[in-house]
C-alpha positions, 0 to 999 in steps of 0.5 A: 638664607637671610639676604644681610647674612649672605651679603656679609659672608660674601663681603668677608670672602671677597675681601679675604681673596684680596689678602696676600696669600701668606695671610693666616687663616686664608680661606676661612671665609669661603668655608664659612660661605659654603657651609652657610649655603649648605646648612641654609638648603638643608634647613629649607629641606631642599633636595638640589642646590644649583650653582650656575655661572652668569655673566653678572655673577654666580646664581644660586637656586634651591629646589624645595617641594619641587620648585626651583627657587633662586636666591635673591642676589647673585654671588660676585663673579670673582668668588664663583670659582673659589666656591666651586672649587671648595665644593669640588674639594669636599666632594673629592672632585679634581679641582684641575680638571675644568674641561669635562663633566666630573661627579663626586660625593660629600658627607656633610655634618649638619646638626647631629646627623651626616647628610649624604650629597651627590655632586656633578660639575659640568663645564659651561661657558663662563665656568663650571655649573654645579648641582648638589643633590641631597640625598637625605 
């Protein structure tokens, strides 16, 4: 994913989080950010997406051709729980349960096909760690 595009999506999502909850369209920038992460991984033919909370923010790494490669910048720590929650909703995972491992599945539309993804969430210090396995 291009660094400029990722930064623009993150900025919009963070700005949106600061708006009053009654604002119309709330969450659309987060949805766009999550879709961009999934689409970029699929375009790179990744087999896994790792989302790992760090003290400085959310680290995203993708596995391509057996090698785990990190995105050049971290997502802000403030947006990490929202990104994880969005993926949990997509996977049919209970967003309220953050203290135990959970798993689910996503059927994600990409281009003219649907891609199956398996999602595993683990509680860790500082939040939740997530691995999205692309089953294509």
